[in-house]
C-alpha positions as CSV (number, residue, x, y, z in Angstrom):
1,K,10.6,-8.6,0.0
2,N,14.4,-8.6,0.7
3,I,15.0,-9.7,-2.9
4,Q,12.9,-6.7,-4.1
5,R,15.2,-4.4,-2.1
6,L,18.2,-5.9,-3.9
7,T,16.7,-4.8,-7.2
8,K,17.0,-1.2,-6.1
9,T,20.7,-1.5,-5.1
10,F,22.2,-3.8,-7.8
11,L,22.0,-4.1,-11.6
12,T,23.6,-7.5,-11.5
13,L,24.1,-10.0,-8.7
14,S,25.1,-13.6,-8.5
15,L,22.6,-16.1,-7.2
16,T,25.1,-17.2,-4.5
17,D,25.6,-13.6,-3.3
18,M,21.8,-13.1,-3.4
19,A,21.2,-16.2,-1.3
20,N,23.8,-15.0,1.2
21,R,22.3,-11.5,1.5
22,V,18.7,-12.7,2.1
23,Q,19.6,-15.8,4.2
24,L,18.6,-18.5,1.7
25,S,20.2,-22.0,1.7
26,G,21.9,-21.5,-1.6
27,A,21.9,-20.5,-5.3
28,R,19.2,-23.0,-6.2
29,E,16.7,-21.7,-3.7
30,A,17.5,-18.1,-4.7
31,E,16.9,-19.0,-8.3
32,R,13.5,-20.5,-7.5
33,Y,12.5,-17.3,-5.6
34,V,13.7,-15.1,-8.4
35,L,11.8,-17.1,-11.0
36,N,8.6,-17.0,-9.0
37,M,8.9,-13.3,-8.5
38,I,9.5,-12.8,-12.2
39,E,6.5,-14.9,-13.1
40,D,4.3,-13.0,-10.6
41,G,5.5,-9.6,-12.0
42,E,7.1,-8.6,-8.6
43,I,10.5,-8.0,-10.2
44,Y,11.9,-7.6,-13.7
45,A,15.0,-9.7,-14.2
46,T,16.8,-12.3,-16.3
47,I,18.9,-15.1,-15.1
48,N,22.1,-16.1,-17.0
49,Q,22.3,-19.8,-16.1
50,K,25.9,-20.2,-17.4
51,D,27.4,-17.8,-14.9
52,G,24.6,-17.9,-12.3
53,M,24.0,-14.1,-12.5
54,V,20.8,-12.2,-12.1
55,H,20.4,-9.1,-14.2
56,F,17.7,-6.7,-12.9
57,H,15.7,-4.5,-15.3
58,D,13.4,-1.5,-14.9
59,N,9.7,-2.0,-15.1
60,P,8.9,-2.1,-18.8
61,E,5.6,-0.4,-18.4
62,K,5.7,3.2,-19.8
63,Y,2.3,4.2,-18.4
64,N,1.4,5.9,-21.7
65,N,-1.4,3.8,-23.2
66,P,-5.1,4.2,-22.7
67,V,-5.6,0.9,-21.0
68,M,-3.0,1.6,-18.3
69,L,-4.2,5.2,-17.8
70,K,-7.8,3.9,-17.3
71,S,-6.5,1.4,-14.8
72,I,-4.7,4.1,-12.9
73,E,-7.8,6.3,-13.0
74,N,-9.9,3.4,-11.6
75,K,-7.5,2.8,-8.8
76,M,-7.5,6.5,-7.9
77,W,-11.3,6.6,-7.7
78,Q,-11.2,3.5,-5.5
79,C,-8.9,5.3,-3.2
80,I,-11.1,8.4,-3.2
81,R,-14.2,6.4,-2.3
82,L,-12.3,4.6,0.4
83,D,-11.2,7.9,1.8
84,E,-14.8,9.2,1.9
85,R,-16.0,6.0,3.6
86,L,-13.2,6.3,6.2
87,R,-14.1,9.9,6.9
88,L,-17.7,9.0,7.4
89,M,-16.8,6.2,9.8
90,D,-14.4,8.5,11.7
91,N,-17.2,11.1,12.1
92,E,-19.7,8.4,13.3
93,L,-17.1,7.1,15.8
94,A,-16.3,10.6,17.0
95,C,-20.1,11.1,17.7
96,D,-20.6,7.8,19.4
97,A,-21.5,8.2,23.1
98,Q,-20.0,4.8,24.1
99,Y,-16.7,5.5,22.3
100,I,-16.4,9.0,23.8
101,K,-17.1,7.6,27.3
102,K,-14.6,4.8,27.0
103,S,-11.9,6.8,25.4
104,S,-12.0,9.8,27.6
105,G,-13.3,8.4,30.8
106,A,-15.8,11.3,30.8
107,S,-19.1,11.4,32.7
108,D,-22.5,11.2,31.0
109,E,-22.7,15.0,31.3
110,G,-19.4,15.5,29.6
111,I,-20.5,13.2,26.8
112,E,-23.6,15.2,26.2
113,L,-21.5,18.3,25.9
114,A,-19.1,16.6,23.5
115,L,-21.9,15.3,21.4
116,S,-23.7,18.6,21.2
117,A,-20.3,20.3,20.2
118,S,-19.7,17.7,17.5
119,A,-23.2,18.0,16.2
120,I,-22.6,21.8,15.8
121,G,-19.3,21.0,14.0
122,S,-20.9,18.3,11.8
123,S,-23.6,20.8,10.6
124,V,-20.8,22.6,8.7
125,S,-20.7,20.9,5.3
126,T,-17.5,19.9,3.6
127,P,-17.5,19.5,-0.1
128,S,-17.6,16.0,-1.4
129,I,-15.3,14.9,-4.2
130,N,-18.3,14.8,-6.5
131,S,-18.9,18.5,-6.0
132,L,-15.3,19.4,-6.9
């Protein structure tokens, strides 16, 4: 993660300097980390082995082809579905008598009042993402 931060600050950095900045034992260890990160697609960089310099590059993806756009759309739908599930869980938790009792220290009578108030509030429908 610290090496990723360096890609935002530097265009070029020596392996020795990188090792010092992220508290690695030396240039060899820094090179191993950088190579693994390049292979995993975490950073975009090249290493000049002659002078021990790392040259950072921008992400080559232009996000302008149908496959990438479909991938982004799928990720967005996953996020939307997750948001819907979290909202349902939050509503269920907010109406749970045990949760209300423990979180507020309320009496049983207070819980009944809170539950009836939340039931009134939950009868108001909110549009789902499918209806938009």
